[in-house]
N, C-alpha and C positions, 0 to 999 in steps of 0.2 A: 213550621207550618200549622197551620190549626184547619181545624174538622171542618168546618166552612170552604177554607181553600181548595183541601182536597176533595173535598165534594163537588167544588162547582167545576175544578179543572178533570173530574173524570168522565162529567160527560161532553169538552169539546174536545172535538178529533180534529187539532191542524190537516192532516190530511184530507178532509172532508171539505167537496170542493162547493158546498153551501156554504161554508163558511169565507167563502170569496165570492159569490154570485151579488148580483147588481141589488135583487130583490129582497134579500134580507132586511132590510126595515124597509117593504111595503108592505103594506095590508095584504094578506094572501087573497082577500076578497076579489082582489082587482085579477088575479088569475081566475077567478070563476065565473065568466058573465052570465048575469042573472037572463038576461035576453037570448030568445032562440033563435030569431032572425032579425032582418032588417037593419034600418040606420044603426038603430042605439046596440042591437047586439057589434056589429061592425065597429062601430067606435068603439065598445069595449072591449074586444078582442084585440082592435088595433094600439091602446093604451096597453094591454100586457105586454103586447109582442114588442112595443118600442120599449118598454124596459129591458125586455133578454136581448134586444139588439144591441145594446151595447156592455153587454155581459162577457164579463173575461171569462166567466167556466160556461159558455153556452154549451161547446160541443158536449164536455160531459153528463151537465144538467139534463140533455138532449136524449143519452145514451142510457141515462138512471131512467126517466119518465116513461122510455118506451116499452121498459118490462117491469115498473114500477107503478107507475101512476095512472091510471085509468081514464081520467076528468080531468079536466079544466086544459092549461096551456102551462106550456113549460117546454123550455128548450128552443122556444122561437115558432113552438106549433102545437095547433091546436089538437085534440082527442084525434080526429081524422086523420090529420095530417100525419099522427105519428104512426097513426095504424097502417098507413101506407108506405111510412118513412120503412117499419117492422116489414111490412113484406117485401120491399124493395131491396133492404138488406138480406133478410133471406134467400131470397132469390139470387141476392149478389155473391153470396156463401155456396149456393148449389151448384154454380154456374164455375165457379174456381177451384172447387173440390170434384168436378165433374171429369174421369181421365178421358185422355184426347189417344187416338190412335199416335204411336210412335213414328215420326217423318223414320223412312228406310230402315224402320226395325223388322228383325228377325219374327218369323211365325211362331218363335216360341214368347220372346216382349209382347207381341200381339197379344197374346192368350194369355199370359200373366194379368197385362193393365184391365183385359177383358173383365177379368175371373176380378181383379181388384174392384173395377163397377161397381160386378154386380154383386160382392160384398158388401157397397157401399148402400147400394137400394137401387140401381138405375137397372132401368126394365129392362126385359130380353130385347125385345124389337130395337129399342132407344141402342142396345151395345152393339146387336147385329148393323145396323145401320152406322153409330158411329166408328165401329173396327174395320168395315166393308168387309163383314163376313158372312155366311148365309143363317138364317134363323136357326138353323139346326145345327150349328156348330156352336151361337149362342148358347143353345137349349145344353147342348152337351155341354160347354162352360158353367151353366149353373150348377147342372146336378155332379159335376165333381166338383165344384165351389160347396155345395151343401152335404151332400155325400164324406166329408172326411179324409178323402184317399193321402190327406199331406204324410204322413207317416209312414207311406209303405213301402217306403225308399227307393219313389219315383224320381226321377229329374223331373226341376219345374215346365220343363218345355216336354214330358211327353205326358203330363200327369191328367188324366181323365179322359188321353186319346188313346189308339188303338196300337200304339209303337210301343214295343219293350224297353223296359231303361236301358239308359244309357251303359254300357259296359265297357272296358277295357277289355280287348282283344290277347289273348295271352300269344294267338302265334304273332302279333303284331311285335308285341314286348319279344318273343323270341327272334323275329326276326332280325329285329334291332341288335341283337345282342349278339346273332353271326354276322353282322356284319360290322359290327367291333371288333370281332374275333378275328376276318377276315383281313384286316390292315395290321394285325399284331404281328 
């Protein structure tokens, strides 16, 4: 392999979507309209979007353009359309990540998920409304989430509450031993 061949293959990445894009042989100026508004602007935008419409890597291009290309048309969208799409995707991610009250969950389960929601950045009032608890309870969860009570030997359900940690009663253990002894 010659040095010239080696250099030319170094910047060709076959996994890069741009090598399969419909626009790779089109003048880049098509994707940066010069007209600001009116029929000419609509015509220029339509010409660029027509190239994108038949592109086999349109989705990859749009994802890349949302984060890397502030101007022009890419992925079949203008910069304003991409900003709205970015906001829509961000909102969709937030909605997916928002924990919900466990159906039929115990108080401990609801508290665990509520604390996780607070740790993820959910507002205390929103947690109270989502998990059907009082504002005071949500505030207590918030305090226990930030106070670092995790390593104090308390159980998950009792952390931050007024209840003592879960302990095994020695009398219950002894009663079980006596019952076994009576059977013998």
